[in-house]
C-alpha positions as CSV (number, residue, x, y, z in Angstrom):
1,X,162.6,151.4,96.8
2,X,158.6,150.3,96.4
3,X,157.1,149.3,92.4
4,X,155.6,152.3,91.9
5,X,153.8,150.0,89.2
6,X,151.5,149.1,91.7
7,X,148.0,150.1,92.2
8,X,146.8,151.4,95.4
9,X,145.3,150.3,97.4
10,X,147.4,146.4,96.4
11,X,151.0,148.7,97.5
12,X,149.3,149.8,101.0
13,X,148.3,146.4,101.7
14,X,151.1,144.7,101.0
15,X,153.6,147.5,102.5
16,X,151.3,146.9,105.8
17,X,151.5,143.4,105.6
18,X,155.9,143.1,104.8
19,X,156.7,146.4,106.9
20,X,160.2,146.5,105.9
21,X,160.5,144.9,103.2
22,X,161.2,146.6,99.4
23,X,158.5,146.0,96.9
24,X,160.3,146.5,94.1
25,X,160.4,144.1,90.8
26,X,157.1,143.1,92.6
27,X,153.7,142.2,90.3
28,X,150.5,140.9,90.3
29,X,147.9,138.4,89.5
30,X,144.1,138.6,89.7
31,X,142.0,135.1,91.0
32,X,138.3,134.5,91.6
33,X,137.7,136.9,94.6
34,X,141.4,138.0,95.3
35,X,144.1,140.4,93.8
36,X,147.4,138.9,94.5
37,X,151.0,140.9,94.8
38,X,153.8,138.9,94.2
39,X,157.2,138.7,95.3
40,X,159.1,135.8,94.1
41,X,161.4,134.3,96.0
42,X,160.3,136.6,99.0
43,X,156.5,136.3,98.8
44,X,152.7,136.4,98.6
45,X,150.2,138.8,99.6
46,X,146.4,137.7,99.2
47,X,144.3,140.7,98.6
48,X,140.6,140.2,98.8
49,X,138.4,142.3,96.4
50,X,135.4,141.0,97.5
51,X,132.8,141.5,100.7
52,X,132.7,137.5,101.0
53,X,136.3,137.1,100.7
54,X,137.2,139.4,103.3
55,X,135.0,137.6,105.5
56,X,135.9,135.0,105.3
57,X,140.2,136.0,105.2
58,X,140.4,135.1,109.0
59,X,139.2,131.5,108.5
60,X,141.2,130.8,105.4
61,X,144.7,131.9,106.9
62,X,143.7,129.7,110.1
63,X,143.3,126.9,107.9
64,X,146.9,127.5,106.4
65,X,148.8,127.6,109.3
66,X,147.1,124.4,110.5
67,X,147.8,123.0,107.0
68,X,151.9,124.1,107.1
69,X,151.8,122.3,110.5
70,X,151.4,118.9,109.4
71,X,154.1,118.1,107.4
72,X,153.0,117.0,104.2
73,X,155.0,116.1,101.7
74,X,154.4,119.5,100.0
75,X,154.6,123.4,100.6
76,X,151.6,125.2,101.7
77,X,151.5,128.6,101.0
78,X,151.7,129.8,105.3
79,X,150.6,132.8,106.4
80,X,153.5,135.3,107.2
81,X,151.9,137.9,108.6
82,X,148.2,138.9,109.7
83,X,145.3,139.8,109.1
84,X,146.0,144.2,107.9
85,X,143.8,146.3,105.9
86,X,144.1,149.3,104.0
87,X,143.0,151.8,102.4
88,X,139.4,149.7,102.9
89,X,141.6,146.3,101.6
90,X,142.2,142.8,103.8
91,X,145.0,141.0,103.0
92,X,147.6,138.6,103.9
93,X,151.2,138.2,103.7
94,X,152.4,134.5,103.1
95,X,155.0,132.2,101.9
96,X,156.4,131.7,98.2
97,X,155.7,128.2,97.3
98,X,158.4,127.8,94.2
99,X,157.4,125.2,91.4
100,X,155.7,125.8,88.3
101,X,152.0,125.0,87.5
102,X,151.8,122.9,84.4
103,X,149.5,123.2,81.2
104,X,146.5,121.8,80.5
105,X,147.4,118.1,79.9
106,X,150.7,118.1,80.6
107,X,152.7,116.9,83.8
108,X,151.5,114.9,86.3
109,X,153.7,112.1,86.9
110,X,151.1,109.1,88.3
111,X,153.1,108.2,91.3
112,X,153.2,111.7,92.5
113,X,149.3,112.3,91.4
114,X,148.7,109.1,93.4
115,X,151.2,110.0,96.7
116,X,149.0,113.6,97.0
117,X,145.7,111.7,97.0
118,X,147.4,110.0,99.6
119,X,148.5,112.1,101.5
120,X,145.3,114.3,101.8
121,X,143.4,110.9,102.5
122,X,145.7,110.6,105.8
123,X,145.3,114.1,107.1
124,X,143.2,113.7,110.5
125,X,140.8,115.5,109.8
126,X,140.0,116.8,113.3
127,X,143.4,119.0,113.0
128,X,140.9,120.9,111.0
129,X,137.6,121.0,113.0
130,X,136.5,124.1,112.5
131,X,138.4,125.9,109.5
132,X,137.1,123.7,107.0
133,X,134.7,124.7,104.5
134,X,131.1,122.8,103.2
135,X,130.6,120.5,101.0
136,X,129.8,122.2,97.2
137,X,130.5,125.8,98.7
138,X,131.8,127.2,95.6
139,X,128.2,126.4,93.9
140,X,125.5,126.6,96.6
141,X,127.0,124.1,99.9
142,X,124.3,122.3,101.0
143,X,121.5,123.5,98.5
144,X,123.7,121.9,95.9
145,X,121.9,119.2,93.7
146,X,118.9,122.0,94.7
147,X,120.4,124.6,93.2
148,X,121.5,123.2,89.9
149,X,117.9,121.4,89.5
150,X,115.9,123.8,90.5
151,X,118.1,127.3,89.7
152,X,120.6,126.3,86.6
153,X,119.2,123.0,84.6
154,X,115.7,125.7,84.0
155,X,118.3,128.5,82.1
156,X,120.1,126.4,80.0
157,X,118.7,125.7,76.1
158,X,116.0,123.3,76.4
159,X,118.7,120.4,74.0
160,X,120.8,120.5,77.4
161,X,118.3,120.6,80.8
162,X,117.6,116.8,80.5
163,X,121.7,115.9,80.0
164,X,122.5,118.0,82.8
165,X,119.7,116.6,85.2
166,X,120.7,113.3,84.4
167,X,124.4,114.0,85.6
168,X,123.4,116.0,88.6
169,X,120.8,112.6,89.4
170,X,124.3,110.2,88.6
171,X,126.0,112.6,91.6
172,X,123.1,112.5,93.6
173,X,123.0,108.7,93.9
174,X,126.3,107.9,94.7
175,X,126.9,105.9,97.6
176,X,128.3,107.3,100.9
177,X,131.7,107.2,101.2
178,X,134.1,108.4,104.0
179,X,134.8,111.8,103.7
180,X,138.6,113.0,103.5
181,X,140.6,116.0,103.3
182,X,139.7,117.1,99.4
183,X,141.1,120.2,98.2
184,X,138.4,121.3,95.7
185,X,140.3,122.7,93.1
186,X,143.3,120.6,92.0
187,X,144.3,122.3,88.5
188,X,145.8,124.9,86.9
189,X,148.1,127.1,88.8
190,X,146.8,125.6,91.9
191,X,149.8,122.8,91.8
192,X,153.2,123.9,91.2
193,X,155.8,121.5,90.3
194,X,159.0,120.6,89.7
195,X,161.3,120.6,86.6
196,X,161.9,117.2,86.8
197,X,158.0,116.1,87.1
198,X,158.2,115.9,91.4
199,X,154.8,118.2,92.9
200,X,156.1,121.1,94.6
201,X,153.2,122.1,96.7
202,X,149.6,122.9,96.6
203,X,147.8,126.7,96.5
204,X,144.4,128.1,97.1
205,X,143.2,126.1,99.5
206,X,139.8,128.5,100.0
207,X,137.7,125.8,98.7
208,X,139.2,122.4,101.1
209,X,136.4,121.1,102.6
210,X,135.3,117.1,104.1
211,X,134.2,115.4,101.2
212,X,134.2,112.6,98.3
213,X,138.6,112.2,97.9
214,X,137.6,111.4,94.0
215,X,136.4,114.8,93.4
216,X,140.1,116.3,93.8
217,X,140.7,112.7,91.6
218,X,138.7,114.2,89.1
219,X,140.1,118.0,88.8
220,X,143.7,116.3,88.5
221,X,142.3,115.6,85.0
222,X,143.5,118.4,84.0
223,X,146.3,116.6,83.3
224,X,144.8,114.1,81.6
225,X,142.2,110.9,82.4
226,X,145.3,108.2,81.2
227,X,147.1,109.9,83.7
228,X,144.3,110.0,86.6
229,X,143.3,105.9,85.8
230,X,147.0,105.5,86.6
231,X,146.7,107.2,90.5
232,X,143.7,105.5,91.0
233,X,141.5,102.5,92.2
234,X,138.5,102.3,89.6
235,X,135.7,102.7,91.7
236,X,137.8,105.8,92.4
237,X,138.0,106.6,89.0
238,X,134.0,105.9,88.8
239,X,133.3,108.1,90.6
240,X,135.5,111.4,89.7
241,X,134.0,110.6,86.2
242,X,131.0,110.8,87.6
243,X,131.4,114.7,89.5
244,X,134.1,115.8,86.9
245,X,130.2,115.7,84.5
246,X,129.0,118.3,87.0
247,X,131.5,121.2,87.2
248,X,130.2,123.0,84.0
249,X,127.1,123.1,85.7
250,X,129.1,125.0,88.6
251,X,129.8,127.4,86.2
252,X,126.5,128.7,85.8
253,X,126.0,127.8,89.8
254,X,128.7,130.2,91.1
255,X,127.6,133.4,88.9
256,X,124.0,132.9,90.7
257,X,125.6,133.1,93.9
258,X,127.5,135.9,92.7
259,X,124.3,137.7,91.8
260,X,125.2,137.7,88.3
261,X,122.4,139.4,86.4
262,X,121.8,140.5,82.5
263,X,125.1,140.3,80.1
264,X,126.7,138.9,82.3
265,X,124.5,136.2,83.0
266,X,124.3,135.1,79.7
267,X,127.9,134.6,79.1
268,X,127.8,131.9,82.2
269,X,125.2,130.1,80.1
270,X,127.5,130.6,77.0
271,X,130.1,129.4,78.8
272,X,128.0,126.9,80.3
273,X,127.2,125.2,77.6
274,X,130.4,125.1,76.3
275,X,132.0,122.9,79.1
276,X,128.9,120.6,78.6
277,X,129.4,119.8,74.5
278,X,133.6,119.9,75.9
279,X,132.8,117.0,78.5
280,X,130.3,115.2,76.6
281,X,132.5,115.3,73.9
282,X,135.0,113.2,75.8
283,X,135.4,109.5,76.1
284,X,134.7,107.8,79.7
285,X,138.1,106.9,81.3
286,X,136.6,102.9,81.9
């Protein structure tokens, strides 16, 4: 029978996406813009929480379909259904990806990280034409540098404003590189690992973009900069560090794009400053 613990309308969307499947034992989780119904070993149903996420769902589903056909050396969530609607919410069923994420600072064998980055670089971008997002989509897209310099920096405490400008300008001054497939959020729960340290799968491709592969290397610092240093060459490491130093500012940029105001925005400023402090305290890895 159905698991009555699933709230409506998540249960309704899951039933529409997986007709005939028993939902007993299902549990829920929340992402940045989606709610998720988890049926371990069977499927995941992603349910858009916001109108923006709902509007992006068709592109994201087609991206996953094409990625699944590429023969990548790790699993990606493949669509099991079309986009369904129930109770005003839109969702899709995706294949289950095994393995488990690691805690911050753990896992991430350098050979596995290097192989992951190489697999992404080797993808022919023409196979993904029309389904990738824009570079910096999370934090303004083409407006990225202007948003950070003109709207994010002035909201920071005075003592952090010069440092924030320096970080953005350092990124602007990087020499252009040939774009390749960049996941955009290779950290935390988005990479699943086997107990033996082998990469099993990569989830949540919503921010996939044609961009500098050093951005993904910076995200992989989740496992520790010592592991990233072993996985990439020196120029990529330097670029990764430059991108990493802008991540703290993107927290506030994303909040502004979402229209956050008042106390909610003030909390984002506090979070951004804390992230700036943490990154400033780190020793650069080269």
